[in-house]
Each structure stands twice: as structure tokens, then as C-alpha cells.
Backbone as CSV, one residue per row, in Angstrom:
resi,resn,N_x,N_y,N_z,CA_x,CA_y,CA_z,C_x,C_y,C_z
1,MET,0.843,-1.190,0.000,0.000,0.000,0.000,0.881,1.243,0.000
2,GLY,0.619,2.168,-0.923,1.418,3.378,-1.039,0.975,4.450,-0.058
3,ARG,1.710,5.523,-0.098,1.372,6.666,0.766,0.100,7.324,0.279
4,ARG,-0.711,7.725,1.223,-1.920,8.467,0.876,-1.543,9.913,0.585
5,ARG,-2.238,10.510,-0.322,-2.028,11.924,-0.640,-3.248,12.710,-0.170
6,PHE,-2.961,13.905,0.351,-4.027,14.749,0.873,-3.997,16.089,0.151
7,SER,-5.157,16.625,-0.131,-5.242,17.927,-0.794,-4.813,19.028,0.178
8,ARG,-4.473,20.176,-0.385,-4.122,21.332,0.431,-5.288,21.714,1.328
9,GLU,-6.502,21.624,0.795,-7.692,21.967,1.576,-7.853,21.040,2.777
10,PHE,-7.600,19.743,2.577,-7.695,18.777,3.669,-6.677,19.117,4.755
11,LYS,-5.455,19.413,4.332,-4.398,19.758,5.296,-4.757,21.032,6.065
12,MET,-5.300,22.028,5.350,-5.676,23.277,6.005,-6.781,23.049,7.033
13,GLU,-7.733,22.194,6.710,-8.797,21.886,7.665,-8.230,21.201,8.909
14,ALA,-7.257,20.335,8.716,-6.619,19.668,9.857,-5.884,20.682,10.732
15,VAL,-5.177,21.600,10.096,-4.458,22.637,10.840,-5.454,23.506,11.608
16,LYS,-6.580,23.844,10.988,-7.598,24.657,11.656,-8.167,23.945,12.883
17,LEU,-8.328,22.621,12.791,-8.803,21.863,13.956,-7.900,22.100,15.159
18,VAL,-6.602,22.054,14.911,-5.632,22.198,16.003,-5.506,23.651,16.433
19,ARG,-5.305,24.553,15.484,-5.056,25.955,15.817,-6.292,26.701,16.292
20,ASP,-7.394,26.534,15.585,-8.570,27.356,15.852,-9.555,26.719,16.828
21,GLN,-9.634,25.398,16.838,-10.626,24.736,17.668,-10.029,24.083,18.906
22,GLY,-8.706,24.169,19.057,-8.068,23.664,20.267,-7.969,22.151,20.375
23,VAL,-8.187,21.453,19.268,-8.060,19.997,19.272,-6.569,19.666,19.307
24,SER,-6.155,18.700,20.122,-4.747,18.325,20.165,-4.348,17.683,18.838
25,ALA,-3.065,17.791,18.503,-2.576,17.179,17.261,-2.793,15.672,17.292
26,ALA,-2.622,15.053,18.462,-2.826,13.609,18.579,-4.288,13.241,18.320
27,GLN,-5.218,14.028,18.870,-6.637,13.758,18.649,-7.010,13.990,17.194
28,ALA,-6.478,15.051,16.597,-6.751,15.314,15.183,-6.258,14.154,14.325
29,ALA,-5.089,13.621,14.666,-4.543,12.482,13.912,-5.482,11.277,14.015
30,ARG,-5.974,11.016,15.222,-6.913,9.898,15.393,-8.201,10.138,14.604
31,ASP,-8.729,11.351,14.677,-9.967,11.676,13.975,-9.822,11.565,12.459
32,LEU,-8.627,11.895,11.961,-8.382,11.879,10.517,-7.783,10.566,10.028
33,ASP,-7.520,9.647,10.971,-6.943,8.344,10.638,-5.589,8.489,9.939
34,VAL,-4.729,9.325,10.542,-3.358,9.491,10.067,-2.419,9.310,11.258
35,HIS,-1.138,9.128,10.969,-0.147,9.004,12.041,-0.116,10.279,12.869
36,GLU,0.188,10.143,14.141,0.177,11.266,15.078,1.080,12.419,14.640
37,ASN,2.168,12.137,13.945,3.098,13.192,13.525,2.619,13.977,12.305
38,VAL,1.658,13.446,11.565,1.226,14.092,10.325,0.619,15.475,10.571
39,PRO,-0.357,15.647,11.469,-0.875,17.012,11.699,0.208,17.969,12.203
40,ARG,1.130,17.474,13.021,2.221,18.330,13.504,3.086,18.813,12.339
41,LYS,3.356,17.925,11.401,4.143,18.300,10.223,3.398,19.343,9.401
42,TRP,2.109,19.153,9.199,1.336,20.121,8.424,1.351,21.490,9.094
43,ILE,1.263,21.522,10.411,1.304,22.791,11.155,2.668,23.450,10.975
44,ARG,3.748,22.669,11.110,5.099,23.206,10.904,5.271,23.720,9.481
45,ASP,4.798,22.945,8.509,4.924,23.347,7.109,4.208,24.664,6.846
46,LEU,3.024,24.823,7.413,2.280,26.053,7.223,3.017,27.236,7.862
47,ALA,3.572,27.024,9.056,4.304,28.104,9.729,5.562,28.472,8.943
48,ALA,6.241,27.480,8.379,7.467,27.738,7.627,7.190,28.319,6.248
49,ASN,6.007,28.050,5.717,5.692,28.474,4.356,4.241,28.959,4.294
50,PRO,3.943,30.070,4.970,2.550,30.502,5.071,1.904,30.866,3.740
51,GLN,2.691,31.180,2.715,2.063,31.515,1.449,1.331,30.328,0.846
52,ARG,1.594,29.134,1.355,0.859,27.975,0.878,-0.467,27.822,1.595
53,GLY,-0.665,28.643,2.616,-1.926,28.606,3.355,-2.986,29.408,2.630
54,PRO,-4.055,29.713,3.317,-5.136,30.477,2.683,-4.602,31.803,2.136
55,ASN,-5.033,32.177,0.981,-4.540,33.393,0.326,-5.315,34.613,0.799
56,TRP,-5.123,34.989,2.066,-5.830,36.141,2.586,-4.986,37.401,2.540
57,PHE,-3.803,37.330,1.942,-3.008,38.507,1.671,-2.097,38.179,0.499
58,SER,-1.584,39.199,-0.124,-0.694,39.017,-1.257,0.705,39.472,-0.871
59,GLU,1.646,38.555,-0.830,3.016,38.925,-0.485,3.612,39.893,-1.497
60,ARG,3.235,39.729,-2.743,3.747,40.622,-3.776,3.256,42.051,-3.544
61,LEU,1.992,42.191,-3.214,1.438,43.508,-2.918,2.138,44.127,-1.713
62,ILE,2.326,43.349,-0.678,2.985,43.844,0.537,4.386,44.353,0.208
63,GLU,5.105,43.635,-0.629,6.485,44.000,-0.941,6.595,45.300,-1.725
64,ILE,5.646,45.598,-2.600,5.783,46.794,-3.436,5.312,48.075,-2.749
65,LEU,4.654,47.960,-1.619,4.201,49.160,-0.906,5.395,49.956,-0.385
66,PRO,5.331,51.289,-0.422,6.453,52.090,0.065,6.545,52.142,1.593
67,ALA,5.488,51.807,2.277,5.488,51.800,3.745,5.876,50.414,4.253
68,ALA,6.285,50.360,5.504,6.560,49.070,6.146,5.232,48.380,6.436
69,VAL,5.163,47.086,6.163,3.932,46.322,6.352,4.280,44.945,6.897
70,TYR,3.463,44.489,7.858,3.546,43.081,8.257,2.160,42.580,8.603
71,VAL,2.008,41.258,8.562,0.726,40.608,8.804,0.915,39.583,9.915
72,CYS,-0.018,39.583,10.874,-0.071,38.554,11.913,-1.326,37.721,11.710
73,ASP,-1.243,36.440,12.031,-2.454,35.622,12.008,-3.229,35.859,13.297
74,ALA,-4.330,35.174,13.482,-5.189,35.398,14.648,-4.505,35.041,15.965
75,GLN,-3.445,34.221,15.900,-2.702,33.861,17.107,-1.512,34.794,17.340
76,ALA,-1.443,35.897,16.578,-0.415,36.933,16.711,0.933,36.528,16.140
77,VAL,0.988,35.447,15.384,2.231,34.990,14.774,2.446,35.761,13.472
78,ILE,3.654,36.264,13.266,3.976,37.013,12.052,4.034,36.038,10.877
79,VAL,3.218,36.308,9.855,3.161,35.411,8.696,3.655,36.068,7.412
80,ALA,3.871,37.375,7.425,4.408,38.063,6.251,4.911,39.442,6.663
81,PHE,5.908,39.944,5.931,6.408,41.303,6.126,7.181,41.693,4.886
82,ASN,7.376,43.001,4.713,8.118,43.455,3.548,9.506,43.965,3.925
83,GLN,10.286,44.319,2.903,11.662,44.765,3.104,11.724,46.051,3.921
84,ARG,10.773,46.939,3.734,10.772,48.198,4.487,10.598,47.933,5.987
85,ALA,9.795,46.943,6.348,9.654,46.575,7.769,10.993,46.087,8.316
86,ILE,11.691,45.269,7.541,13.011,44.775,7.963,13.953,45.949,8.213
87,GLU,13.934,46.933,7.307,14.802,48.107,7.454,14.499,48.865,8.734
88,LEU,13.222,49.081,9.031,12.868,49.833,10.245,13.130,49.022,11.504
89,TRP,12.850,47.720,11.473,13.113,46.865,12.630,14.613,46.666,12.858
90,GLY,15.395,46.746,11.780,16.830,46.482,11.894,17.139,45.005,12.053
91,ARG,16.208,44.166,11.686,16.372,42.720,11.821,15.320,42.018,10.967
92,THR,15.540,40.731,10.755,14.588,39.924,9.997,14.025,38.850,10.912
93,PRO,12.770,38.979,11.314,12.181,37.925,12.159,11.936,36.658,11.344
94,SER,11.820,35.545,12.031,11.509,34.276,11.369,10.003,34.150,11.226
95,LEU,9.557,33.897,10.013,8.125,33.719,9.784,7.601,32.517,10.548
96,GLY,6.431,32.676,11.124,5.773,31.565,11.783,6.296,31.220,13.161
97,GLN,7.212,32.004,13.728,7.743,31.715,15.058,6.691,32.039,16.111
98,THR,6.269,31.039,16.841,5.219,31.262,17.830,5.734,31.951,19.082
99,ASP,7.055,32.001,19.285,7.589,32.699,20.455,7.885,34.169,20.150
100,GLU,7.631,34.597,18.928,7.861,35.983,18.525,6.538,36.509,17.973
101,LYS,5.747,37.079,18.863,4.389,37.475,18.485,4.208,38.983,18.459
102,PHE,3.190,39.425,17.745,2.691,40.797,17.686,3.526,41.765,16.855
103,CYS,4.855,41.619,16.832,5.689,42.589,16.122,7.087,42.018,15.928
104,GLY,7.752,42.442,14.864,9.099,41.970,14.573,10.199,42.848,15.140
105,ALA,9.825,43.910,15.864,10.825,44.816,16.418,11.581,44.161,17.576
106,HIS,12.825,44.583,17.746,13.654,44.104,18.859,13.050,44.554,20.190
107,LYS,12.812,45.858,20.319,12.177,46.438,21.505,11.271,47.569,21.053
108,LEU,10.277,47.866,21.881,9.337,48.947,21.588,9.186,49.848,22.803
109,PHE,8.902,51.132,22.516,8.686,52.106,23.577,7.507,52.998,23.198
110,ARG,6.864,53.530,24.220,5.784,54.486,24.019,6.405,55.852,23.711
111,PRO,5.614,56.793,23.198,6.159,58.129,22.896,6.792,58.816,24.105
112,ASP,6.331,58.495,25.336,6.922,59.112,26.532,8.210,58.421,26.964
113,GLY,8.634,57.393,26.205,9.895,56.715,26.481,9.783,55.474,27.347
114,THR,8.593,55.171,27.868,8.449,53.973,28.704,8.405,52.726,27.816
115,TYR,8.918,51.651,28.361,8.986,50.373,27.642,7.583,49.882,27.288
116,LEU,7.434,49.343,26.084,6.162,48.816,25.603,6.341,47.330,25.298
117,PRO,5.876,46.452,26.184,5.992,45.015,25.909,5.221,44.644,24.642
118,HIS,5.724,43.671,23.907,5.051,43.235,22.686,3.603,42.825,22.972
119,SER,3.367,42.275,24.155,2.020,41.814,24.508,1.056,42.954,24.819
120,GLU,1.526,44.208,24.763,0.668,45.367,25.010,0.652,46.335,23.830
121,THR,1.076,45.885,22.677,1.174,46.742,21.500,-0.195,47.016,20.877
122,PRO,-0.259,47.998,19.992,-1.504,48.203,19.255,-1.932,46.950,18.473
123,MET,-0.981,46.162,17.982,-1.339,44.925,17.276,-2.077,43.971,18.213
124,GLU,-1.628,43.856,19.451,-2.316,42.991,20.412,-3.742,43.466,20.605
125,TRP,-3.923,44.784,20.731,-5.255,45.356,20.955,-6.168,45.058,19.771
126,VAL,-5.662,45.229,18.539,-6.468,44.965,17.351,-6.855,43.490,17.284
127,LEU,-5.906,42.595,17.547,-6.212,41.165,17.497,-7.209,40.767,18.589
128,ARG,-7.124,41.425,19.737,-8.038,41.103,20.840,-9.433,41.670,20.626
129,THR,-9.522,42.892,20.091,-10.816,43.574,19.997,-11.464,43.501,18.611
130,GLY,-10.664,43.276,17.582,-11.190,43.290,16.218,-11.456,44.689,15.702
131,GLN,-10.967,45.695,16.416,-11.139,47.087,16.001,-9.858,47.606,15.350
132,THR,-9.968,48.698,14.641,-8.845,49.301,13.943,-8.088,50.260,14.851
133,ALA,-6.768,50.287,14.732,-5.920,51.254,15.439,-5.344,52.209,14.396
134,ARG,-5.544,53.496,14.591,-5.103,54.488,13.608,-4.170,55.522,14.229
135,ASP,-3.122,55.843,13.481,-2.211,56.953,13.789,-1.668,56.904,15.219
136,GLU,-1.160,55.755,15.613,-0.554,55.613,16.935,0.959,55.637,16.804
137,GLU,1.606,56.453,17.633,3.066,56.532,17.607,3.669,55.462,18.505
138,VAL,4.714,54.850,17.979,5.484,53.852,18.709,6.949,54.091,18.378
139,ILE,7.823,53.833,19.324,9.259,53.951,19.080,9.842,52.547,18.992
140,ILE,10.504,52.271,17.883,11.174,50.984,17.675,12.633,51.152,18.064
141,GLU,13.135,50.229,18.880,14.574,50.186,19.139,15.141,48.996,18.384
142,ARG,16.051,49.286,17.472,16.673,48.235,16.673,17.752,47.525,17.500
143,PRO,18.195,46.358,17.080,19.252,45.653,17.814,20.541,46.468,17.965
144,ASP,20.808,47.403,17.022,22.007,48.236,17.113,21.828,49.433,18.049
145,GLY,20.648,49.546,18.695,20.384,50.621,19.651,19.742,51.851,19.046
146,LEU,19.716,51.961,17.724,19.079,53.095,17.065,17.582,53.061,17.321
147,ARG,16.996,54.209,17.646,15.550,54.300,17.859,14.894,55.053,16.707
148,VAL,13.757,54.509,16.270,13.012,55.068,15.150,11.566,55.264,15.599
149,THR,11.051,56.477,15.461,9.650,56.743,15.783,8.814,56.440,14.548
150,VAL,7.773,55.641,14.747,6.911,55.257,13.633,5.452,55.562,13.972
151,LEU,4.675,55.725,12.921,3.229,55.895,13.030,2.600,54.608,12.536
152,VAL,1.846,53.923,13.406,1.259,52.640,13.021,-0.235,52.780,12.751
153,ASN,-0.668,52.030,11.756,-2.076,51.911,11.391,-2.345,50.431,11.190
154,ILE,-3.231,49.890,11.993,-3.460,48.442,11.993,-4.937,48.158,11.759
155,ALA,-5.192,47.238,10.863,-6.572,46.850,10.558,-6.736,45.351,10.750
156,PRO,-7.843,44.938,11.358,-8.111,43.498,11.481,-8.457,42.915,10.110
157,LEU,-8.196,41.626,9.950,-8.534,40.909,8.720,-9.565,39.847,9.054
158,PHE,-10.587,39.742,8.212,-11.674,38.799,8.435,-11.848,37.902,7.212
159,ASP,-12.261,36.662,7.448,-12.556,35.773,6.326,-13.981,36.026,5.838
160,GLU,-14.403,35.237,4.848,-15.720,35.435,4.243,-16.866,35.261,5.235
161,SER,-16.642,34.464,6.278,-17.703,34.228,7.260,-17.725,35.282,8.372
162,GLY,-16.767,36.233,8.334,-16.718,37.272,9.355,-15.833,36.945,10.535
163,ARG,-15.156,35.797,10.498,-14.249,35.399,11.580,-12.916,36.119,11.416
164,GLN,-12.401,36.704,12.492,-11.121,37.402,12.419,-10.009,36.389,12.219
165,ILE,-9.192,36.612,11.195,-8.115,35.680,10.884,-6.740,36.298,11.056
166,GLY,-6.681,37.569,11.451,-5.396,38.223,11.645,-5.534,39.725,11.597
167,ALA,-4.396,40.378,11.339,-4.377,41.840,11.231,-3.164,42.252,10.411
168,VAL,-3.275,43.404,9.785,-2.167,43.955,9.003,-1.766,45.295,9.598
169,ASN,-0.458,45.498,9.738,0.080,46.736,10.283,0.870,47.434,9.185
170,CYS,0.501,48.664,8.898,1.224,49.510,7.961,1.833,50.637,8.788
171,PHE,3.172,50.732,8.801,3.795,51.752,9.641,4.840,52.545,8.868
172,GLN,4.959,53.825,9.253,5.830,54.758,8.550,6.797,55.420,9.516
173,ASP,8.000,55.643,9.030,9.054,56.301,9.796,8.722,57.789,9.943
174,LEU,8.661,58.263,11.194,8.398,59.676,11.471,9.665,60.423,11.883
175,SER,10.808,59.787,11.818,12.047,60.390,12.319,12.332,61.748,11.698
176,ALA,12.176,61.884,10.381,12.446,63.153,9.714,11.533,64.251,10.236
177,GLN,10.249,63.941,10.420,9.301,64.937,10.930,9.623,65.302,12.383
178,LYS,10.086,64.338,13.159,10.368,64.575,14.576,11.594,65.471,14.752
179,HIS,12.524,65.405,13.800,13.762,66.193,13.917,13.668,67.560,13.267
180,SER,12.555,67.862,12.589,12.452,69.181,11.932,11.738,70.177,12.806
């Protein structure tokens, strides 16, 4: 008997069982009649290569925008970003890293200079509330110690059924305006 092949849609449904419905990977494997490691592999594959997942954003579009842009899924995991975001962050985060949530910046600060934990960012608020955050100032500290003041605008993303599936952050460097 050869290996069974599964469609992308089947794999995505299995991943949704684990991620969105809280079913354990072991239980999903039993329910789907596959080896216990198979759903775990599909989850890893999706995190490593999110463009193979549902097409709810266009990486090409994100890359050509002149502003910095990144996308988080509903679990706050970064699934896409453009070159301008890398430039402002001063680093390249790993896509799909579950221990690096809400933002790809090294450190963040509020306009008054107080530390802003990633878990308290405007992105966290948008993902929690499903509301839009507009024109909020945040200070990014890059790994080299350089600080950049940015203006963030974040919008929640919803699927066809109205379920929130993530959020997109478009942010712009305000350093030139701040120094004039």
C-alpha cells in the first residue's frame, strides 16, 4: 500500500482543527486516521511556508508598498512582512515563530519613552478587539540601539464568514518629521 495523498484543503482543515478549535494534534490524527506526527508536520509546514496557506493577503502587494507592512495571524504569529519593515526593525524575524508574536521589532517604547511590551502593542489590541488602530506613535529600538519613531495603522482581517483571521500593520518612519 502506497502513501496516501491529501489535498491542500484537507491539510488546512486539519491545521484549523488544532489551531482554531483547540483539538490536540494527537486527537486530530486519530480523527483523521493518520499518524500522530502528520498534523504536527502540516502545522510546521504552514508556519514555515505561510504563502501555501489560505490566500488572505498578497506577499507581492505587501512588498511593493512604500510603507513598512507586516501581517499577523489570529494567534499573533507574524506570517508576512516586507523589506521596508526589515529596514525599520533592523532585523529579519523568522516567519511563523510562535515565540515571537505581535511585532518583529527588537524592543518597543511608548512616545513618553516607557517600555512597551510586545504583549501590550496596538497589534495585540487589534487582534483582541477586532477594532482598527489608527495613527498611533510607537518607538522601535533596533538591535544596534538606534531608535526610530513610527506611526502605526493596523486593521483586522476577516474571512468570508466574518471570523477574524489576523491583522495587518502599515507603519511609517516619522524620524524626519520629529527632527524638523
